[in-house]
Every structure is written in C-alpha cells, then in structure tokens.
C-alpha positions in Angstrom: 4.4 26.5 16.0 4.0 22.9 14.8 5.3 19.9 16.6 6.0 17.6 13.6 7.9 17.6 10.3 5.5 15.4 8.5 2.9 12.6 8.8 3.0 9.4 7.0 -0.5 8.0 6.6 -3.2 6.5 4.4 -5.1 9.4 2.9 -7.6 9.4 0.1 -8.5 13.0 -0.6 -6.1 16.0 -0.3 -8.3 18.7 1.1 -6.6 21.2 3.4 -5.1 24.1 1.6 -2.4 24.7 4.2 -1.0 21.2 3.8 1.2 19.6 1.1 0.3 16.1 0.1 2.8 13.8 -1.6 1.8 10.2 -2.7 4.4 7.8 -1.6 2.9 4.6 -2.9 -0.5 2.7 -3.5 -1.3 -0.3 -1.4 -3.8 -3.0 -2.1 -6.1 -4.0 0.7 -5.9 -7.7 1.4 -7.4 -10.5 3.5 -4.7 -12.0 5.6 -5.1 -15.7 6.4 -3.0 -18.6 7.7 -0.9 -20.5 5.1 -2.7 -23.6 6.2 -6.2 -22.1 5.6 -8.4 -23.5 2.8 -8.5 -19.9 1.4 -4.7 -19.7 1.0 -4.8 -20.7 -2.6 -7.3 -18.0 -3.7 -5.8 -15.3 -6.0 -8.6 -12.7 -5.0 -11.6 -12.6 -2.8 -14.8 -10.5 -2.7 -15.7 -8.1 0.1 -19.0 -10.2 0.5 -16.9 -13.3 1.1 -14.7 -11.4 3.5 -17.7 -10.2 5.5 -18.8 -13.9 6.1 -15.4 -15.0 7.6 -14.5 -14.8 11.3 -12.4 -11.6 11.5 -9.9 -10.5 14.0 -9.3 -6.8 13.2 -6.9 -4.1 14.2 -8.5 -1.8 16.8 -11.0 0.5 15.3 -8.8 3.6 15.7 -6.7 2.4 12.8 -7.6 4.1 9.5 -7.6 0.8 7.7 -10.5 -0.4 9.7 -12.4 2.9 9.3 -11.8 2.4 5.6 -13.4 -1.1 5.7 -16.3 -0.1 7.9 -17.2 2.4 5.2 -16.7 -0.2 2.5 -18.8 -2.8 4.2 -21.5 -0.2 5.0 -21.6 1.0 1.3 -22.5 -2.6 0.3 -24.9 -3.2 3.2 -22.6 -5.9 4.6 -22.4 -6.9 8.3 -19.0 -8.3 8.8 -18.4 -11.1 11.3 -16.0 -9.2 13.5 -15.0 -11.5 16.4 -12.4 -9.4 18.0 -10.4 -6.2 17.7 -6.7 -6.1 18.7 -4.5 -3.0 19.1 -1.2 -4.8 18.4 -0.3 -6.0 14.9 2.2 -8.7 15.9 -0.5 -10.2 18.1 -3.0 -10.0 15.3 -0.7 -12.0 13.1 -0.3 -14.6 15.8 -4.2 -14.9 16.0 -4.4 -15.2 12.2 -1.7 -18.0 12.2 -3.9 -20.2 14.3 -6.2 -20.6 11.3 -9.4 -19.7 13.2 -9.5 -16.1 12.2 -8.6 -13.8 9.3 -7.8 -10.1 9.2 -7.8 -7.2 6.8 -4.7 -5.1 6.2 -2.8 -3.2 3.5 -0.4 -5.5 1.6 2.4 -3.3 2.7 1.7 -4.4 6.3 2.1 -8.2 5.5 5.6 -9.4 6.1 5.1 -12.8 7.9 6.0 -16.0 6.0 3.3 -18.0 7.8 0.4 -16.0 6.4 -1.0 -15.3 2.9 -2.3 -11.9 1.7 -5.3 -12.3 -0.7 -6.2 -9.1 -2.7 -9.7 -7.9 -2.1 -11.6 -7.4 -5.3 -12.7 -3.9 -6.4 -11.2 -0.8 -7.7 -11.8 1.0 -4.4 -9.5 -1.5 -2.6 -6.4 0.4 -3.2 -5.3 3.0 -0.7 -2.7 5.9 -1.0 0.1 6.1 1.5 1.0 9.8 1.6 3.4 12.2 3.2 1.6 15.2 4.6 3.4 18.3 5.7 2.7 22.0 6.2 2.9 23.8 2.9 4.8 26.8 3.9 7.1 25.2 6.5 10.8 24.9 6.1 11.8 21.3 5.3 15.0 20.2 7.0 17.6 18.4 4.9 17.1 15.3 7.0 13.4 15.3 6.2 14.0 15.7 2.5 16.5 12.8 2.7 14.0 10.6 4.5 11.4 11.4 1.7 13.9 10.2 -0.8 14.6 7.0 1.1 10.8 6.3 1.6 10.2 6.8 -2.1 12.9 4.3 -2.9 11.1 1.5 -1.1 
C-alpha cells in the first residue's frame, strides 16, 4: 500500500513504468542576486560566470543543487561554493546582503529585494512534474488539486 497520492518535483526523464508523469510547468534556472548587486542589470549570465561568483547554495539534498553539480561537472567548472543552507528564506536573507549569490528555479524567486538572472543554455530549463502511481485510484480532491496547480 502506498503512503502518498502524488509527488510534486523536478524531474527530467520519466523512466519508471509503474509511475504516471505529468508535466506541470517548465522553470528556468536563475542566478539570484541582491537588487543592489552590480550584476542586477544583466539580462542573462553564463554558467562559467556563475561558477566564479561567491555562492550560497541550498543544502546539497535539494534536486536543484544536484542538477547544478552535474551541469558544472559537465563543463569542468569548479564553482565557488562558500556555504550551503537548508532553509530557503535564510538563503534569501544571505543573498540580500550583496556578498553572496544563489541558484534556484525562477519559480522559487518571490522576494522583491532580489533579482533573478536567467542562466544561459538550453539545458537550464527544468520540468516540474506530478508523479503518481499509474494504476492507483485518484481521489477527486487530488484531481482538483492537479487542476489548480495547472492553472498557476
């Protein structure tokens, strides 16, 4: 017996035959910097430029960071990771000081004191998916929640 109705997550490649994958939305990966930063006026930034910046990143258990570790590795880049933080609101407070920057999906950025700069590259988009058991009964409440999420 399963313990969940569905999982909402970033996922790149549907690969388990017993699971149903539904794309909810695509999200650009962005460098998050303070509004007062000299970078704030940039319209895009390269992964190479990002690697050279002092970074405060979400704790490595987050899938976003796993995604970027792979992206940096593929380009043989060694990012300047100064700290890892397991609390996103605290991460935003660190970024707002202007001393550090972070990397998140644009869907995660909702603070007026920071700027989200899209990271260049076609691999810098991620899919946010709803994953559920293929043969499981879906409750009406879950179906309604899917509809609400798709409307965002």
